[in-house]
C-alpha positions as CSV (number, residue, x, y, z in Angstrom):
1,M,-6.4,18.5,7.8
2,V,-5.7,14.8,6.9
3,C,-3.9,14.2,3.7
4,K,-5.2,10.9,2.1
5,V,-3.7,9.2,-0.7
6,I,-4.8,6.3,-3.1
7,I,-2.9,3.0,-2.9
8,R,-2.8,0.7,-6.0
9,I,-1.9,-2.9,-5.0
10,R,-1.2,-5.1,-8.1
11,R,0.0,-8.7,-8.0
12,T,3.2,-9.5,-9.8
13,R,3.7,-13.1,-8.6
14,E,2.8,-15.3,-5.7
15,R,2.6,-13.2,-2.5
16,A,4.5,-10.3,-4.3
17,F,2.9,-7.0,-5.1
18,D,3.7,-3.7,-6.8
19,V,2.4,-1.0,-4.5
20,T,2.0,2.5,-6.1
21,I,1.2,5.6,-4.2
22,L,-0.9,8.1,-6.0
23,S,-2.2,11.5,-5.3
24,E,-6.0,12.1,-4.9
25,Y,-5.9,13.4,-8.5
26,G,-4.2,10.1,-9.8
27,Y,-0.3,11.5,-10.0
28,P,2.1,8.7,-8.8
29,F,4.5,9.6,-5.9
30,E,6.2,6.3,-5.2
31,T,6.1,2.9,-6.4
32,Y,7.5,-0.2,-4.4
33,K,8.1,-3.4,-6.5
34,N,7.8,-7.0,-5.4
35,V,6.9,-6.3,-1.8
36,I,4.5,-8.1,0.6
37,A,1.6,-5.7,1.4
38,Y,-0.2,-5.5,4.6
39,I,-3.6,-3.6,5.2
40,E,-4.0,-2.7,9.0
41,D,-1.7,-5.6,9.9
42,S,-3.5,-8.2,7.7
43,V,-1.4,-9.6,4.7
44,V,-2.9,-9.0,1.1
45,A,-3.7,-12.1,-0.6
46,N,-5.9,-13.4,-3.4
47,I,-6.3,-10.4,-5.3
48,D,-5.0,-9.4,-8.6
49,E,-5.5,-5.6,-8.3
50,L,-6.9,-3.3,-5.7
51,F,-7.3,0.5,-5.1
52,I,-7.7,1.8,-1.5
53,E,-7.6,5.2,0.0
54,A,-5.1,5.3,2.9
55,L,-3.9,7.7,5.7
56,M,-0.5,6.5,6.2
57,V,1.9,4.1,4.4
58,K,5.1,2.7,5.8
59,Y,7.9,1.0,3.8
60,E,10.3,-1.4,5.6
61,K,12.9,-1.9,3.1
62,E,14.9,-4.4,5.1
63,R,11.9,-6.7,5.2
64,G,10.5,-5.9,1.8
65,E,7.0,-4.9,3.2
66,V,4.7,-2.1,2.8
67,R,2.1,-1.3,5.6
68,I,-1.0,0.5,4.8
69,Y,-3.1,2.1,7.4
70,V,-6.7,3.2,6.4
71,T,-8.1,4.4,10.0
72,H,-6.8,6.7,12.7
73,R,-5.0,5.0,15.3
74,K,-2.6,6.1,18.3
75,L,0.7,4.6,17.8
């Protein structure tokens, strides 16, 4: 069974986003503030707000980045 979560990405300032991880029912698990967001190794840009279903989310605290993976890949 694969656990999917919903990710809310919202722009807070230029190149900085608030990323919230939500359950499939909309309950928040975690929020990362003023981070750079990546979806499948591509930086998120030119959006105000985005909802996406993800399979895996990695938070890199030292770099201030959240990486969101939406497909299965062997790592």
